[in-house]
Biopython code that builds the backbone (N, CA, C, O; Angstrom):
import numpy as np
from Bio.PDB.StructureBuilder import StructureBuilder

atoms = [
    (1, "UNK", "N", (0.817, -1.181, 0.000)),
    (1, "UNK", "CA", (0.000, 0.000, 0.000)),
    (1, "UNK", "C", (0.865, 1.251, 0.000)),
    (1, "UNK", "O", (0.503, 2.265, -0.596)),
    (2, "UNK", "N", (2.000, 1.177, 0.665)),
    (2, "UNK", "CA", (2.897, 2.334, 0.663)),
    (2, "UNK", "C", (3.481, 2.574, -0.719)),
    (2, "UNK", "O", (3.634, 3.719, -1.144)),
    (3, "UNK", "N", (3.805, 1.497, -1.420)),
    (3, "UNK", "CA", (4.336, 1.650, -2.773)),
    (3, "UNK", "C", (3.302, 2.281, -3.695)),
    (3, "UNK", "O", (3.646, 3.111, -4.537)),
    (4, "UNK", "N", (2.048, 1.898, -3.544)),
    (4, "UNK", "CA", (1.003, 2.499, -4.366)),
    (4, "UNK", "C", (0.854, 3.976, -4.039)),
    (4, "UNK", "O", (0.671, 4.792, -4.943)),
    (5, "UNK", "N", (0.928, 4.331, -2.767)),
    (5, "UNK", "CA", (0.818, 5.738, -2.377)),
    (5, "UNK", "C", (1.955, 6.555, -2.971)),
    (5, "UNK", "O", (1.737, 7.673, -3.439)),
    (6, "UNK", "N", (3.160, 6.011, -2.956)),
    (6, "UNK", "CA", (4.306, 6.704, -3.547)),
    (6, "UNK", "C", (4.125, 6.835, -5.054)),
    (6, "UNK", "O", (4.388, 7.893, -5.626)),
    (7, "UNK", "N", (3.677, 5.765, -5.692)),
    (7, "UNK", "CA", (3.474, 5.803, -7.149)),
    (7, "UNK", "C", (2.409, 6.826, -7.523)),
    (7, "UNK", "O", (2.587, 7.582, -8.478)),
    (8, "UNK", "N", (1.307, 6.858, -6.782)),
    (8, "UNK", "CA", (0.248, 7.819, -7.088)),
    (8, "UNK", "C", (0.706, 9.247, -6.819)),
    (8, "UNK", "O", (0.289, 10.171, -7.518)),
    (9, "UNK", "N", (1.555, 9.439, -5.819)),
    (9, "UNK", "CA", (2.091, 10.773, -5.549)),
    (9, "UNK", "C", (2.994, 11.226, -6.696)),
    (9, "UNK", "O", (2.955, 12.392, -7.088)),
    (10, "UNK", "N", (3.803, 10.320, -7.233)),
    (10, "UNK", "CA", (4.678, 10.662, -8.361)),
    (10, "UNK", "C", (3.853, 10.963, -9.603)),
    (10, "UNK", "O", (4.192, 11.865, -10.369)),
    (11, "UNK", "N", (2.785, 10.226, -9.808)),
    (11, "UNK", "CA", (1.937, 10.449, -10.981)),
    (11, "UNK", "C", (1.278, 11.822, -10.934)),
    (11, "UNK", "O", (1.039, 12.436, -11.974)),
    (12, "UNK", "N", (0.987, 12.300, -9.739)),
    (12, "UNK", "CA", (0.338, 13.599, -9.607)),
    (12, "UNK", "C", (1.307, 14.774, -9.667)),
    (12, "UNK", "O", (0.883, 15.919, -9.512)),
    (13, "UNK", "N", (2.588, 14.523, -9.886)),
    (13, "UNK", "CA", (3.565, 15.600, -10.025)),
    (13, "UNK", "C", (3.874, 15.816, -11.500)),
    (13, "UNK", "O", (3.311, 15.153, -12.372)),
    (14, "UNK", "N", (4.760, 16.734, -11.759)),
    (14, "UNK", "CA", (5.157, 17.021, -13.139)),
    (14, "UNK", "C", (6.417, 16.256, -13.555)),
    (14, "UNK", "O", (7.003, 16.543, -14.599)),
    (15, "UNK", "N", (6.823, 15.304, -12.755)),
    (15, "UNK", "CA", (8.006, 14.507, -13.072)),
    (15, "UNK", "C", (7.721, 13.551, -14.227)),
    (15, "UNK", "O", (6.570, 13.189, -14.471)),
    (16, "UNK", "N", (8.760, 13.151, -14.927)),
    (16, "UNK", "CA", (8.610, 12.187, -16.008)),
    (16, "UNK", "C", (8.656, 10.762, -15.475)),
    (16, "UNK", "O", (8.838, 10.539, -14.279)),
    (17, "UNK", "N", (8.488, 9.810, -16.369)),
    (17, "UNK", "CA", (8.574, 8.401, -16.009)),
    (17, "UNK", "C", (7.361, 7.870, -15.283)),
    (17, "UNK", "O", (7.464, 6.913, -14.515)),
    (18, "UNK", "N", (6.220, 8.475, -15.513)),
    (18, "UNK", "CA", (5.011, 8.064, -14.804)),
    (18, "UNK", "C", (4.589, 6.643, -15.162)),
    (18, "UNK", "O", (4.167, 5.882, -14.292)),
    (19, "UNK", "N", (4.702, 6.285, -16.434)),
    (19, "UNK", "CA", (4.290, 4.939, -16.858)),
    (19, "UNK", "C", (5.183, 3.873, -16.237)),
    (19, "UNK", "O", (4.701, 2.814, -15.837)),
    (20, "UNK", "N", (6.469, 4.147, -16.157)),
    (20, "UNK", "CA", (7.402, 3.166, -15.592)),
    (20, "UNK", "C", (7.123, 2.952, -14.110)),
    (20, "UNK", "O", (7.074, 1.818, -13.634)),
    (21, "UNK", "N", (6.942, 4.056, -13.386)),
    (21, "UNK", "CA", (6.654, 3.956, -11.948)),
    (21, "UNK", "C", (5.359, 3.197, -11.718)),
    (21, "UNK", "O", (5.289, 2.330, -10.847)),
    (22, "UNK", "N", (4.337, 3.518, -12.496)),
    (22, "UNK", "CA", (3.050, 2.848, -12.343)),
    (22, "UNK", "C", (3.141, 1.381, -12.743)),
    (22, "UNK", "O", (2.510, 0.533, -12.112)),
    (23, "UNK", "N", (3.906, 1.069, -13.771)),
    (23, "UNK", "CA", (4.061, -0.329, -14.203)),
    (23, "UNK", "C", (4.763, -1.163, -13.138)),
    (23, "UNK", "O", (4.346, -2.285, -12.847)),
    (24, "UNK", "N", (5.821, -0.620, -12.563)),
    (24, "UNK", "CA", (6.543, -1.349, -11.511)),
    (24, "UNK", "C", (5.631, -1.562, -10.300)),
    (24, "UNK", "O", (5.597, -2.649, -9.723)),
    (25, "UNK", "N", (4.903, -0.528, -9.927)),
    (25, "UNK", "CA", (3.973, -0.643, -8.809)),
    (25, "UNK", "C", (2.893, -1.682, -9.091)),
    (25, "UNK", "O", (2.526, -2.454, -8.206)),
    (26, "UNK", "N", (2.387, -1.703, -10.316)),
    (26, "UNK", "CA", (1.361, -2.673, -10.691)),
    (26, "UNK", "C", (1.894, -4.103, -10.608)),
    (26, "UNK", "O", (1.196, -4.996, -10.129)),
    (27, "UNK", "N", (3.104, -4.322, -11.063)),
    (27, "UNK", "CA", (3.706, -5.663, -11.001)),
    (27, "UNK", "C", (3.866, -6.115, -9.555)),
    (27, "UNK", "O", (3.562, -7.261, -9.223)),
    (28, "UNK", "N", (4.343, -5.215, -8.694)),
    (28, "UNK", "CA", (4.526, -5.567, -7.288)),
    (28, "UNK", "C", (3.183, -5.883, -6.626)),
    (28, "UNK", "O", (3.077, -6.831, -5.848)),
    (29, "UNK", "N", (2.164, -5.090, -6.937)),
    (29, "UNK", "CA", (0.844, -5.321, -6.342)),
    (29, "UNK", "C", (0.254, -6.643, -6.823)),
    (29, "UNK", "O", (-0.335, -7.382, -6.034)),
    (30, "UNK", "N", (0.405, -6.943, -8.099)),
    (30, "UNK", "CA", (-0.121, -8.213, -8.621)),
    (30, "UNK", "C", (0.607, -9.395, -7.967)),
    (30, "UNK", "O", (-0.029, -10.382, -7.599)),
    (31, "UNK", "N", (1.921, -9.302, -7.820)),
    (31, "UNK", "CA", (2.669, -10.383, -7.165)),
    (31, "UNK", "C", (2.243, -10.546, -5.706)),
    (31, "UNK", "O", (2.063, -11.669, -5.236)),
    (32, "UNK", "N", (2.082, -9.450, -4.999)),
    (32, "UNK", "CA", (1.647, -9.525, -3.596)),
    (32, "UNK", "C", (0.247, -10.111, -3.487)),
    (32, "UNK", "O", (-0.040, -10.870, -2.561)),
    (33, "UNK", "N", (-0.618, -9.764, -4.422)),
    (33, "UNK", "CA", (-1.986, -10.297, -4.409)),
    (33, "UNK", "C", (-1.987, -11.796, -4.675)),
    (33, "UNK", "O", (-2.739, -12.539, -4.045)),
    (34, "UNK", "N", (-1.154, -12.239, -5.599)),
    (34, "UNK", "CA", (-1.056, -13.674, -5.888)),
    (34, "UNK", "C", (-0.528, -14.431, -4.667)),
    (34, "UNK", "O", (-1.013, -15.519, -4.357)),
    (35, "UNK", "N", (0.456, -13.866, -3.979)),
    (35, "UNK", "CA", (0.979, -14.507, -2.766)),
    (35, "UNK", "C", (-0.106, -14.587, -1.694)),
    (35, "UNK", "O", (-0.235, -15.606, -1.015)),
    (36, "UNK", "N", (-0.887, -13.512, -1.540)),
    (36, "UNK", "CA", (-1.971, -13.530, -0.551)),
    (36, "UNK", "C", (-3.068, -14.524, -0.918)),
    (36, "UNK", "O", (-3.625, -15.187, -0.043)),
    (37, "UNK", "N", (-3.376, -14.631, -2.200)),
    (37, "UNK", "CA", (-4.349, -15.641, -2.631)),
    (37, "UNK", "C", (-3.845, -17.051, -2.343)),
    (37, "UNK", "O", (-4.601, -17.902, -1.873)),
    (38, "UNK", "N", (-2.576, -17.294, -2.625)),
    (38, "UNK", "CA", (-1.970, -18.598, -2.353)),
    (38, "UNK", "C", (-2.020, -18.914, -0.855)),
    (38, "UNK", "O", (-2.365, -20.025, -0.453)),
    (39, "UNK", "N", (-1.669, -17.912, -0.039)),
    (39, "UNK", "CA", (-1.708, -18.119, 1.413)),
    (39, "UNK", "C", (-3.130, -18.398, 1.884)),
    (39, "UNK", "O", (-3.349, -19.246, 2.749)),
    (40, "UNK", "N", (-4.094, -17.683, 1.313)),
    (40, "UNK", "CA", (-5.494, -17.903, 1.684)),
    (40, "UNK", "C", (-5.936, -19.322, 1.350)),
    (40, "UNK", "O", (-6.587, -19.989, 2.155)),
    (41, "UNK", "N", (-5.574, -19.772, 0.156)),
    (41, "UNK", "CA", (-5.955, -21.127, -0.248)),
    (41, "UNK", "C", (-5.290, -22.187, 0.620)),
    (41, "UNK", "O", (-5.908, -23.204, 0.934)),
    (42, "UNK", "N", (-4.049, -21.962, 1.010)),
    (42, "UNK", "CA", (-3.362, -22.912, 1.887)),
    (42, "UNK", "C", (-4.031, -22.986, 3.258)),
    (42, "UNK", "O", (-4.197, -24.067, 3.824)),
    (43, "UNK", "N", (-4.413, -21.816, 3.782)),
    (43, "UNK", "CA", (-5.047, -21.785, 5.101)),
    (43, "UNK", "C", (-6.442, -22.397, 5.043)),
    (43, "UNK", "O", (-6.856, -23.087, 5.975)),
    (44, "UNK", "N", (-7.170, -22.147, 3.950)),
    (44, "UNK", "CA", (-8.486, -22.774, 3.785)),
    (44, "UNK", "C", (-8.331, -24.290, 3.738)),
    (44, "UNK", "O", (-9.170, -25.018, 4.269)),
    (45, "UNK", "N", (-7.259, -24.768, 3.104)),
    (45, "UNK", "CA", (-6.991, -26.205, 3.044)),
    (45, "UNK", "C", (-6.759, -26.815, 4.414)),
    (45, "UNK", "O", (-6.984, -28.009, 4.612)),
    (46, "UNK", "N", (-6.309, -25.998, 5.365)),
    (46, "UNK", "CA", (-6.098, -26.478, 6.728)),
    (46, "UNK", "C", (-7.369, -26.429, 7.560)),
    (46, "UNK", "O", (-7.402, -26.910, 8.692)),
    (47, "UNK", "N", (-8.415, -25.842, 6.990)),
    (47, "UNK", "CA", (-9.687, -25.811, 7.686)),
    (47, "UNK", "C", (-9.932, -24.562, 8.515)),
    (47, "UNK", "O", (-10.817, -24.554, 9.370)),
    (48, "UNK", "N", (-9.169, -23.517, 8.277)),
    (48, "UNK", "CA", (-9.363, -22.260, 9.009)),
    (48, "UNK", "C", (-9.807, -21.160, 8.054)),
    (48, "UNK", "O", (-9.740, -21.315, 6.834)),
    (49, "UNK", "N", (-10.251, -20.071, 8.613)),
    (49, "UNK", "CA", (-10.690, -18.934, 7.797)),
    (49, "UNK", "C", (-9.558, -17.903, 7.736)),
    (49, "UNK", "O", (-9.157, -17.375, 8.773)),
    (50, "UNK", "N", (-9.041, -17.611, 6.548)),
    (50, "UNK", "CA", (-7.913, -16.677, 6.411)),
    (50, "UNK", "C", (-8.382, -15.221, 6.305)),
    (50, "UNK", "O", (-8.396, -14.642, 5.218)),
    (51, "UNK", "N", (-8.754, -14.652, 7.418)),
    (51, "UNK", "CA", (-9.356, -13.318, 7.401)),
    (51, "UNK", "C", (-8.408, -12.272, 6.826)),
    (51, "UNK", "O", (-8.764, -11.581, 5.872)),
    (52, "UNK", "N", (-7.221, -12.142, 7.382)),
    (52, "UNK", "CA", (-6.304, -11.084, 6.950)),
    (52, "UNK", "C", (-5.787, -11.319, 5.531)),
    (52, "UNK", "O", (-5.686, -10.371, 4.752)),
    (53, "UNK", "N", (-5.464, -12.546, 5.185)),
    (53, "UNK", "CA", (-5.003, -12.831, 3.829)),
    (53, "UNK", "C", (-6.115, -12.596, 2.820)),
    (53, "UNK", "O", (-5.860, -12.120, 1.713)),
    (54, "UNK", "N", (-7.337, -12.924, 3.189)),
    (54, "UNK", "CA", (-8.473, -12.685, 2.298)),
    (54, "UNK", "C", (-8.720, -11.204, 2.071)),
    (54, "UNK", "O", (-8.965, -10.772, 0.945)),
    (55, "UNK", "N", (-8.655, -10.426, 3.151)),
    (55, "UNK", "CA", (-8.821, -8.975, 3.021)),
    (55, "UNK", "C", (-7.692, -8.384, 2.188)),
    (55, "UNK", "O", (-7.928, -7.533, 1.331)),
    (56, "UNK", "N", (-6.469, -8.833, 2.436)),
    (56, "UNK", "CA", (-5.319, -8.329, 1.675)),
    (56, "UNK", "C", (-5.444, -8.688, 0.195)),
    (56, "UNK", "O", (-5.105, -7.875, -0.665)),
    (57, "UNK", "N", (-5.920, -9.879, -0.109)),
    (57, "UNK", "CA", (-6.087, -10.285, -1.506)),
    (57, "UNK", "C", (-7.178, -9.457, -2.187)),
    (57, "UNK", "O", (-7.027, -9.047, -3.338)),
    (58, "UNK", "N", (-8.271, -9.217, -1.471)),
    (58, "UNK", "CA", (-9.354, -8.406, -2.048)),
    (58, "UNK", "C", (-8.901, -6.971, -2.277)),
    (58, "UNK", "O", (-9.170, -6.394, -3.330)),
    (59, "UNK", "N", (-8.224, -6.400, -1.308)),
    (59, "UNK", "CA", (-7.730, -5.031, -1.445)),
    (59, "UNK", "C", (-6.671, -4.940, -2.548)),
    (59, "UNK", "O", (-6.645, -3.969, -3.304)),
    (60, "UNK", "N", (-5.814, -5.933, -2.641)),
    (60, "UNK", "CA", (-4.813, -5.964, -3.696)),
    (60, "UNK", "C", (-5.441, -6.065, -5.079)),
    (60, "UNK", "O", (-4.959, -5.451, -6.030)),
    (61, "UNK", "N", (-6.509, -6.835, -5.189)),
    (61, "UNK", "CA", (-7.225, -6.930, -6.463)),
    (61, "UNK", "C", (-7.813, -5.595, -6.871)),
    (61, "UNK", "O", (-7.735, -5.204, -8.035)),
    (62, "UNK", "N", (-8.403, -4.891, -5.907)),
    (62, "UNK", "CA", (-8.964, -3.563, -6.194)),
    (62, "UNK", "C", (-7.858, -2.590, -6.619)),
    (62, "UNK", "O", (-8.017, -1.838, -7.580)),
    (63, "UNK", "N", (-6.741, -2.615, -5.891)),
    (63, "UNK", "CA", (-5.634, -1.710, -6.216)),
    (63, "UNK", "C", (-5.071, -2.012, -7.599)),
    (63, "UNK", "O", (-4.741, -1.092, -8.346)),
    (64, "UNK", "N", (-4.958, -3.286, -7.946)),
    (64, "UNK", "CA", (-4.431, -3.665, -9.262)),
    (64, "UNK", "C", (-5.364, -3.207, -10.381)),
    (64, "UNK", "O", (-4.901, -2.714, -11.409)),
    (65, "UNK", "N", (-6.665, -3.366, -10.189)),
    (65, "UNK", "CA", (-7.620, -2.922, -11.209)),
    (65, "UNK", "C", (-7.551, -1.412, -11.378)),
    (65, "UNK", "O", (-7.569, -0.909, -12.502)),
    (66, "UNK", "N", (-7.471, -0.687, -10.264)),
    (66, "UNK", "CA", (-7.396, 0.768, -10.322)),
    (66, "UNK", "C", (-6.130, 1.225, -11.055)),
    (66, "UNK", "O", (-6.181, 2.117, -11.902)),
    (67, "UNK", "N", (-5.003, 0.604, -10.721)),
    (67, "UNK", "CA", (-3.755, 0.996, -11.382)),
    (67, "UNK", "C", (-3.747, 0.593, -12.846)),
    (67, "UNK", "O", (-3.177, 1.310, -13.669)),
    (68, "UNK", "N", (-4.357, -0.527, -13.198)),
    (68, "UNK", "CA", (-4.436, -0.935, -14.594)),
    (68, "UNK", "C", (-5.208, 0.103, -15.407)),
    (68, "UNK", "O", (-4.791, 0.486, -16.500)),
    (69, "UNK", "N", (-6.336, 0.551, -14.859)),
    (69, "UNK", "CA", (-7.118, 1.569, -15.554)),
    (69, "UNK", "C", (-6.357, 2.883, -15.642)),
    (69, "UNK", "O", (-6.425, 3.570, -16.660)),
    (70, "UNK", "N", (-5.635, 3.238, -14.587)),
    (70, "UNK", "CA", (-4.834, 4.459, -14.608)),
    (70, "UNK", "C", (-3.712, 4.356, -15.630)),
    (70, "UNK", "O", (-3.394, 5.346, -16.289)),
    (71, "UNK", "N", (-3.112, 3.197, -15.775)),
    (71, "UNK", "CA", (-2.079, 2.990, -16.788)),
    (71, "UNK", "C", (-2.660, 3.119, -18.185)),
    (71, "UNK", "O", (-2.011, 3.663, -19.079)),
    (72, "UNK", "N", (-3.884, 2.619, -18.384)),
    (72, "UNK", "CA", (-4.548, 2.781, -19.688)),
    (72, "UNK", "C", (-4.812, 4.248, -19.992)),
    (72, "UNK", "O", (-4.669, 4.677, -21.137)),
    (73, "UNK", "N", (-5.193, 5.016, -18.992)),
    (73, "UNK", "CA", (-5.426, 6.452, -19.186)),
    (73, "UNK", "C", (-4.127, 7.142, -19.567)),
    (73, "UNK", "O", (-4.112, 7.970, -20.478)),
    (74, "UNK", "N", (-3.038, 6.814, -18.883)),
    (74, "UNK", "CA", (-1.749, 7.433, -19.191)),
    (74, "UNK", "C", (-1.246, 7.029, -20.577)),
    (74, "UNK", "O", (-0.610, 7.828, -21.264)),
    (75, "UNK", "N", (-1.526, 5.810, -20.982)),
    (75, "UNK", "CA", (-1.040, 5.323, -22.272)),
    (75, "UNK", "C", (-1.825, 5.900, -23.453)),
    (75, "UNK", "O", (-1.246, 6.288, -24.467)),
    (76, "UNK", "N", (-3.150, 5.950, -23.304)),
    (76, "UNK", "CA", (-3.975, 6.377, -24.433)),
    (76, "UNK", "C", (-4.339, 7.854, -24.396)),
    (76, "UNK", "O", (-4.605, 8.460, -25.434)),
    (77, "UNK", "N", (-4.350, 8.431, -23.204)),
    (77, "UNK", "CA", (-4.757, 9.827, -23.084)),
    (77, "UNK", "C", (-6.256, 10.013, -23.086)),
    (77, "UNK", "O", (-6.737, 11.135, -22.933)),
    (78, "UNK", "N", (-7.007, 8.934, -23.255)),
    (78, "UNK", "CA", (-8.475, 9.005, -23.252)),
    (78, "UNK", "C", (-8.989, 8.700, -21.872)),
    (78, "UNK", "O", (-8.327, 8.045, -21.068)),
    (79, "UNK", "N", (-10.172, 9.183, -21.616)),
    (79, "UNK", "CA", (-10.805, 8.938, -20.313)),
    (79, "UNK", "C", (-11.314, 7.493, -20.260)),
    (79, "UNK", "O", (-11.921, 7.001, -21.211)),
    (80, "UNK", "N", (-11.062, 6.839, -19.157)),
    (80, "UNK", "CA", (-11.540, 5.479, -18.916)),
    (80, "UNK", "C", (-12.362, 5.534, -17.637)),
    (80, "UNK", "O", (-11.917, 6.137, -16.660)),
    (81, "UNK", "N", (-13.546, 4.925, -17.604)),
    (81, "UNK", "CA", (-14.320, 4.954, -16.365)),
    (81, "UNK", "C", (-13.561, 4.276, -15.226)),
    (81, "UNK", "O", (-13.076, 3.155, -15.376)),
    (82, "UNK", "N", (-13.463, 4.949, -14.110)),
    (82, "UNK", "CA", (-12.690, 4.424, -12.965)),
    (82, "UNK", "C", (-13.566, 3.695, -11.963)),
    (82, "UNK", "O", (-13.098, 3.353, -10.877)),
    (83, "UNK", "N", (-14.818, 3.451, -12.296)),
    (83, "UNK", "CA", (-15.690, 2.762, -11.349)),
    (83, "UNK", "C", (-15.739, 1.290, -11.635)),
    (83, "UNK", "O", (-16.427, 0.548, -10.935)),
]
sb = StructureBuilder()
sb.init_structure("model")
sb.init_model(0)
sb.init_chain("A")
sb.init_seg("    ")
for serial, (resi, resn, name, xyz) in enumerate(atoms, 1):
    if name == "N":
        sb.init_residue(resn, " ", resi, " ")
    sb.init_atom(name, np.array(xyz, "f"), 0.0, 1.0, " ", f" {name:<3s}", serial, name[0])
structure = sb.get_structure()
C-alpha cells in the first residue's frame, strides 16, 4: 500500500517516467496479491478462515484494477471509467 501511495504521488507531479513507476507498482501489487491468494488457499486447506489474507487479496485486487485503468489512461490519453 505504501508503494502504491508513492506511485500515485509521483503520478500527480510534473516529473517524467510516470508509466514506468506505475508499471513497476502494478507488477509488485499483482505479485503480492497472488501470494496472498496462495496463502489464503493454503489456510483454507487447513480448515481455518484466512481473514487477513483474504482482506489483503481483495484489497490488492482492487488496487491492481485501479492501477491498470490508470495505466490505460496514461497510455492512451483518453478517459476510462474508474468505477
